[in-house]
C-alpha positions in Angstrom: 0.0 0.0 0.0 1.3 3.4 -0.8 1.8 6.0 2.0 -1.2 8.1 1.0 -3.6 5.2 1.3 -2.1 4.3 4.6 -2.8 7.8 5.9 -6.4 7.7 4.7 -6.9 4.3 6.3 -5.4 5.5 9.6 -7.5 8.6 9.6 -10.7 6.8 8.8 -10.1 4.3 11.6 -9.2 7.0 14.1 -12.4 8.9 13.3 -14.5 5.7 13.6 -12.9 4.7 16.9 -13.2 8.2 18.3 -16.9 8.3 17.3 -17.4 5.0 19.1 -16.9 6.6 22.4 -20.0 8.7 21.9 -22.1 6.2 19.9 -21.6 2.9 21.8 -24.5 0.6 21.7 -25.9 1.9 18.4 -25.2 -1.3 16.5 -27.5 -2.1 13.5 -29.6 -5.1 14.0 -28.0 -6.5 10.8 -24.4 -6.0 12.2 -22.8 -9.2 11.0 -20.4 -9.3 14.0 -23.2 -8.9 16.5 -25.3 -11.5 14.7 -22.4 -13.9 14.9 -22.0 -13.2 18.6 -25.7 -14.0 19.2 -25.3 -17.3 17.3 -22.2 -18.2 19.3 -23.9 -17.2 22.5 -26.7 -19.7 21.7 -24.0 -22.4 21.5 -22.4 -21.3 24.8 -19.4 -19.6 23.0 -18.0 -16.3 24.1 -18.4 -13.3 21.9 -15.2 -11.5 20.7 -14.6 -8.1 22.3 -13.4 -5.1 20.3 -9.7 -5.8 20.7 -10.2 -9.5 19.8 -12.3 -8.4 16.8 -9.4 -6.1 15.7 -6.9 -9.0 16.1 -9.1 -11.4 14.1 -9.5 -8.8 11.3 -5.8 -8.4 11.2 -5.2 -12.2 11.0 -8.1 -12.6 8.7 -6.7 -9.9 6.3 -3.3 -11.7 6.1 -4.9 -15.1 5.6 -7.6 -13.9 3.2 -5.7 -11.4 1.0 -4.6 -14.0 -1.7 -8.1 -15.6 -1.7 -9.8 -12.3 -2.1 -7.4 -11.1 -4.8 -7.9 -14.4 -6.7 -11.7 -14.3 -6.3 -11.8 -10.7 -7.7 -9.7 -11.7 -10.7 -11.9 -14.8 -11.3 -14.9 -12.5 -11.4 -13.3 -10.1 -13.8 -11.8 -12.8 -16.1 -14.5 -15.5 -16.2 -17.8 -14.3 -14.6 -18.6 -10.6 -15.4 -19.0 -10.5 -19.2 -19.2 -6.7 -18.9 -15.8 -6.4 -17.3 -13.1 -4.8 -19.4 -10.8 -7.6 -18.2 -13.2 -10.5 -19.2 -11.4 -13.4 -21.0 -13.8 -16.3 -21.4 -16.4 -18.3 -19.6 -15.3 -21.2 -17.4 -13.7 -24.1 -19.2 -13.0 -22.1 -22.3 -9.5 -21.2 -23.3 -8.7 -17.6 -24.3 -5.6 -17.0 -26.4 -4.2 -13.5 -26.3 -2.4 -12.6 -29.5 -0.5 -9.8 -27.7 1.4 -9.1 -24.6 0.1 -7.1 -21.6 -0.1 -3.3 -21.8 -1.2 -0.5 -19.4 -4.8 -1.4 -20.3 -4.5 -4.7 -18.4 -5.3 -3.8 -14.8 -6.9 -6.9 -13.2 -3.5 -8.4 -12.1 -0.7 -6.3 -10.6 2.8 -6.5 -12.0 1.6 -8.2 -15.2 4.1 -10.1 -17.3 4.6 -8.3 -20.7 7.1 -10.8 -22.0 4.8 -13.6 -23.2 1.4 -13.7 -24.7 -1.0 -15.5 -22.4 -3.5 -18.2 -22.9 -5.9 -18.2 -20.0 -8.3 -20.8 -18.7 -10.5 -20.6 -15.6 -11.5 -24.2 -14.8 -14.7 -25.3 -13.2 -13.8 -28.8 -11.9 -17.0 -29.6 -10.0 -18.6 -31.9 -12.5 -15.5 -33.7 -13.9 -11.8 -33.1 -14.5 -10.5 -31.3 -17.6 -7.8 -32.6 -20.0 -5.2 -30.1 -21.1 -3.5 -31.0 -24.4 -0.3 -29.3 -25.4 1.3 -29.5 -29.0 4.9 -30.1 -29.9 6.8 -26.9 -29.4 10.2 -26.0 -30.8 13.0 -26.7 -28.3 14.1 -23.1 -28.9 10.8 -21.7 -27.6 10.0 -21.7 -23.9 6.4 -22.3 -22.8 4.8 -23.2 -19.5 1.3 -24.1 -18.2 1.1 -22.9 -14.6 -1.8 -24.4 -12.6 -3.1 -22.3 -9.7 -5.9 -23.1 -7.4 -8.2 -20.9 -5.3 -5.7 -20.9 -2.4 -3.2 -19.4 -4.9 -1.1 -22.6 -4.6 0.8 -23.6 -7.7 -0.3 -27.2 -7.9 1.4 -28.2 -11.1 3.4 -27.4 -14.2 3.4 -28.5 -17.8 6.0 -27.1 -20.2 9.6 -26.8 -21.3 11.1 -27.2 -17.8 8.6 -29.5 -16.1 7.6 -31.9 -18.9 9.5 -30.9 -22.0 8.4 -29.6 -25.4 6.9 -32.8 -26.6 3.1 -33.1 -27.2 0.9 -34.6 -24.5 -2.4 -34.8 -22.6 -2.6 -33.9 -18.9 -5.5 -34.2 -16.4 -6.5 -31.4 -14.1 -8.9 -32.6 -11.3 -10.8 -31.0 -8.5 -10.5 -31.9 -4.8 -13.2 -34.6 -4.9 -11.9 -36.6 -7.8 -10.6 -40.1 -6.9 -10.3 -41.9 -10.3 -7.5 -43.8 -11.8 -5.2 -42.2 -14.4 -7.0 -42.6 -17.7 -5.2 -44.1 -20.7 -3.5 -41.5 -22.8 -2.9 -39.2 -19.9 0.7 -38.4 -19.0 0.1 -36.9 -15.5 -2.7 -36.0 -13.1 -2.7 -32.7 -11.3 -5.0 -32.2 -8.3 -6.4 -28.8 -7.3 -7.3 -28.1 -3.7 -10.3 -26.1 -4.9 -13.1 -26.7 -7.4 -12.2 -23.6 -9.4 -8.6 -23.2 -10.7 -6.6 -21.1 -13.1 -4.3 -22.2 -15.9 -1.9 -19.6 -17.1 -0.1 -20.5 -20.3 3.0 -18.5 -21.3 4.3 -18.8 -24.8 7.6 -17.2 -25.5 7.6 -14.3 -28.1 11.0 -13.5 -29.7 10.0 -10.2 -31.2 6.8 -8.5 -32.7 7.3 -10.3 -36.0 7.2 -13.6 -34.2 3.5 -13.3 -33.2 2.2 -15.4 -36.1 4.4 -18.3 -34.9 3.2 -17.9 -31.3 -0.4 -18.0 -32.6 0.3 -21.3 -34.3 1.6 -22.7 -31.0 -1.5 -21.4 -29.2 -3.8 -23.0 -31.7 -2.4 -26.4 -30.5 -3.5 -25.9 -26.9 -6.7 -27.7 -26.3 -9.1 -28.0 -23.3 -11.8 -30.6 -23.0 -13.8 -32.4 -20.3 -12.5 -35.9 -19.4 -15.7 -37.5 -20.7 -15.1 -35.9 -24.2 -11.5 -37.0 -24.2 -12.7 -40.6 -23.4 -15.6 -40.4 -25.8 -18.1 -41.1 -23.0 -21.4 -39.5 -22.0 -20.8 -36.5 -19.7 -21.9 -36.5 -16.1 -24.7 -34.2 -14.9 -23.7 -30.5 -15.1 -22.7 -28.7 -11.9 -25.4 -26.3 -10.6 -25.2 -22.7 -11.8 -23.7 -20.3 -9.3 -24.7 -16.6 -8.7 -21.3 -15.4 -7.7 -21.1 -12.4 -5.4 -19.8 -9.7 -7.7 -16.2 -8.5 -7.1 -13.6 -6.3 -8.7 -10.0 -5.8 -8.0 -10.7 -2.1 -7.4 -13.3 -3.0 -4.8 -11.1 -5.2 -2.6 -10.4 -2.8 0.1 -13.9 -1.5 0.5 -15.5 -5.0 0.4 -12.7 -7.1 1.8 -14.6 -9.4 4.2 -17.7 -9.6 2.0 -15.4 -10.9 -0.8 -13.6 -13.2 1.6 -16.9 -14.8 2.7 -17.7 -15.3 -1.0 -14.2 -16.8 -1.8 -14.3 -19.2 1.2 -17.4 -20.7 -0.3 -15.2 -22.3 -2.9 -12.1 -23.0 -0.7 -12.6 -26.3 1.2 -11.2 -26.1 4.7 -7.9 -27.8 5.5 -6.2 -28.8 8.7 -3.9 -25.8 8.4 -6.6 -23.1 8.2 -9.3 -24.5 10.6 -8.3 -22.2 13.4 -8.3 -19.0 11.4 -11.6 -19.9 9.7 -13.2 -20.5 13.1 -12.0 -17.1 14.3 -13.4 -15.5 11.1 -16.7 -17.2 11.7 -16.9 -15.6 15.1 -17.0 -12.1 13.4 -19.5 -13.2 10.8 -17.1 -14.1 8.0 -17.3 -17.4 6.2 -19.1 -19.6 3.6 -22.7 -18.7 3.2 -22.4 -15.6 5.3 -23.1 -12.0 4.2 -20.6 -9.5 5.6 -21.6 -5.9 4.8 -19.2 -3.4 6.3 -21.9 -0.7 6.1 -24.0 -2.7 8.6 -21.3 -2.8 11.3 -21.6 -0.7 14.4 -19.2 2.2 14.5 -17.2 0.4 17.2 -16.9 -2.7 15.0 -16.1 -0.6 11.9 -13.2 0.9 13.8 -11.9 -2.5 15.0 -12.1 -4.0 11.5 -10.4 -1.0 9.9 -7.6 -1.0 12.4 -7.1 -4.7 12.1 -7.0 -4.6 8.3 -4.5 -1.7 8.4 -2.3 -3.6 10.8 -2.5 -6.7 8.6 -1.6 -4.7 5.5 1.4 -3.2 7.3 2.7 -6.7 8.2 2.4 -7.7 4.6 4.3 -4.7 3.5 7.0 -5.3 6.2 7.4 -8.8 4.9 7.8 -7.6 1.4 10.4 -5.0 2.4 12.3 -7.2 4.9 11.3 -10.9 4.3 13.5 -11.2 1.3 17.3 -11.0 1.1 18.5 -7.5 0.0 21.2 -7.8 -2.7 22.4 -4.5 -4.3 19.0 -2.9 -3.6 17.0 -5.8 -5.0 14.8 -8.1 -3.0 15.6 -11.7 -3.8 13.7 -14.7 -2.5 11.3 -17.5 -3.2 7.8 -17.1 -2.0 5.6 -18.9 -4.6 4.8 -22.6 -4.4 2.4 -25.4 -3.6 0.5 -26.2 -0.4 3.5 -27.9 1.1 5.7 -25.0 0.3 3.6 -22.5 2.3 2.7 -25.0 5.1 0.3 -22.6 6.7 2.6 -19.5 6.5 -0.2 -17.1 5.6 2.0 -14.0 5.8 4.4 -15.4 3.2 1.4 -16.3 1.0 -0.1 -12.8 1.4 3.2 -11.2 0.6 3.6 -13.3 -2.5 0.1 -12.2 -3.7 0.7 -8.5 -3.0 4.1 -8.6 -4.5 2.9 -10.1 -7.7 -0.2 -12.3 -7.9 0.3 -15.7 -9.6 4.0 -15.8 -9.5 5.9 -18.9 -10.4 7.9 -21.4 -8.3 11.6 -20.4 -8.0 12.7 -23.3 -10.3 10.3 -21.9 -13.0 11.1 -18.2 -12.6 12.8 -15.9 -10.2 11.6 -12.3 -9.6 14.2 -9.9 -8.1 12.3 -6.7 -7.4 13.2 -3.2 -6.2 11.9 0.2 -5.3 15.4 1.5 -4.4 18.7 2.1 -6.0 21.9 0.4 -4.8 22.4 2.9 -2.0 18.9 2.3 -0.7 17.3 5.5 -2.0 13.7 5.4 -3.4 13.7 5.1 -7.2 12.1 8.4 -8.4 12.5 9.0 -12.1 10.9 12.5 -11.7 14.2 13.4 -9.9 16.9 11.1 -11.3 17.9 9.0 -14.3 19.3 5.6 -13.5 21.6 3.0 -15.1 21.6 -0.7 -14.7 24.8 -2.3 -15.9 25.5 -6.0 -16.3 29.2 -6.7 -16.4 30.6 -8.6 -19.3 29.7 -12.3 -19.2 27.3 -11.7 -16.3 23.9 -11.4 -17.8 21.1 -13.2 -15.9 21.9 -17.0 -16.2 18.8 -18.7 -17.6 17.7 -21.7 -19.7 14.9 -19.6 -21.3 15.0 -15.8 -21.1 15.2 -12.8 -18.7 13.7 -9.4 -18.6 13.5 -6.1 -16.6 10.0 -4.6 -16.5 9.0 -1.1 -15.5 5.9 -0.5 -13.3 4.3 2.5 -11.6 5.6 2.8 -8.1 2.1 3.0 -6.6 -0.2 0.8 -8.6 2.4 -1.7 -9.8 0.8 -1.6 -13.3 2.5 -1.0 -16.6 3.0 2.6 -17.6 2.1 4.4 -20.9 5.2 5.8 -22.6 6.0 7.3 -26.0 7.6 4.2 -27.5 5.3 1.6 -26.0 8.2 -0.2 -24.4 7.4 -1.7 -21.0 10.4 -3.9 -20.6 13.8 -4.9 -21.9 14.4 -8.6 -22.3 17.1 -11.0 -23.6 15.4 -11.5 -27.1 16.1 -7.7 -27.6 19.9 -8.1 -27.1 20.8 -8.3 -30.8 19.5 -4.8 -31.3 21.1 -3.4 -28.1 24.5 -1.7 -27.8 27.2 -3.1 -25.5 29.9 -1.0 -23.9 33.5 -1.2 -25.0 34.4 -3.6 -22.2 31.5 -6.0 -23.2 29.2 -4.9 -20.4 25.5 -4.0 -21.1 24.0 -0.8 -19.7 20.2 -0.1 -19.5 19.0 3.5 -19.2 16.1 3.8 -16.9 14.7 7.4 -17.2 11.7 9.4 -18.3 13.5 11.1 -21.2 15.2 9.5 -24.1 19.0 9.0 -23.6 19.5 10.0 -27.2 19.2 8.0 -30.4 22.5 6.2 -30.0 21.4 4.7 -26.7 17.6 4.5 -27.3 17.8 0.7 -27.9 18.9 0.3 -24.3 16.2 2.7 -22.9 13.5 1.6 -20.5 11.1 4.5 -20.4 10.0 5.6 -16.9 7.3 7.9 -15.6 7.6 11.3 -13.9 7.2 9.6 -10.6 8.3 6.7 -8.4 8.8 3.3 -10.0 8.8 -0.4 -9.2 11.2 -2.7 -11.2 10.9 -6.4 -11.5 13.5 -8.6 -13.1 12.3 -12.0 -14.4 14.5 -15.0 -14.9 12.6 -17.7 -16.6 13.8 -21.3 -16.0 16.9 -20.1 -14.1 20.0 -22.2 -14.4 20.4 -24.6 -11.5 24.2 -24.8 -11.6 26.7 -21.9 -10.9 26.5 -19.2 -11.9 22.9 -19.2 -10.8 20.5 -17.0 -8.8 19.5 -20.3 -7.0 19.2 -21.1 -4.2 17.1 -17.9 -3.8 19.0 -15.2 -2.0 22.2 -17.3 -1.8 23.0 -17.9 -5.4 26.4 -17.2 -7.0 24.9 -14.7 -9.5 23.5 -11.5 -8.1 21.5 -8.7 -9.8 23.6 -5.5 -10.2 22.6 -2.2 -8.5 20.7 0.6 -10.0 22.9 3.7 -10.0 21.5 7.3 -10.0 23.1 9.5 -12.7 25.4 12.2 -11.3 
């Protein structure tokens, strides 16, 4: 969260809490926290006090942030056909014949390296079969499987399964069948709704027709169709609670109640879900912030603010700092997180739907090598890779520019949002063989423009992507302790 929104949140909470001293006892009859307390009292359970409510809101914010962000994206991508971010209905693949631009706002820190193919899977009735074509060994591709918990529960592609064609099964949490004939591997989602993000490497703008040919080979079908059998009964239609990424803060616990409807409980989250239920948040519940008493509004706002600050603290200090870059690994499957909700929340806020470290590493920074905030309204910066020390990858690398506040791509006069390794042939190296990138709002001049990453007249957020990082030295792996390190950004004198 940026400093301005922190101040607004703090002021709002302070006003509400101050007002509660004068308006205590004026709770609405529909106050969800009061209603939950009555229900618990009937069962002989104690009602949470204001401080306990604040603590639950804080813990619930950290636990629920990835679930809420994912639920909002699912709504925008697969449910709300009027959304500017709508891709396709459930179980239909949408191939994008372009890379992300500033118009793409549903997901923060979007990847603009690879055209995406997107599938939101509804696995309630039966599993889906994902078919991939033969892909040239020179072209990287990956199918990242993400469930409603934001766990990466499987990979298909260059690194994980190779570039040969194949059929793979994606099943929901209730499926117990045997591996069908013709299926190379089965992947199990912890939730009935899951997301498949397919990245197909683009070498340059002229390469797009070749990418489209690869995308045309991706196929999604129900297991019954793959086996040429009659389909099972269709799953019942759902009237999803509407949600948008822009509305997350104002409707956080309403969205969380809706998201939890489609996230089966696990041993790891039983305790926090019970706490959330005690304040009226959970599957089948309707949590309306406007219906809260002024005391409860204050407690919830303060709890959310404290939770958000903890997430920001994790993002700023939970990773290893190397030359101003934060380097670490915080995306993975259920076993990887092992109930560490803070790390999971930090991963979502840092860049929703990131890859496992072995698939991609994401050094990121808001500061230069001396620790000063990157502000291209005041400074121009350089990023120099010494000779022979470009990011070590099996696939490709990039450096992407984002707005420092929204973490979205930024409009610029040459429509260049990143610099990546496929662009190297057009770039100019220094006399000693090193490569310098110019990160600034104004052109560094025609002679250097191929190496220019346009920046806004404001603060910036930079993300480096290393796809399929090398596992042997020099390598960025293990995360934070590898033999290769990202070089510092240097402010021009």
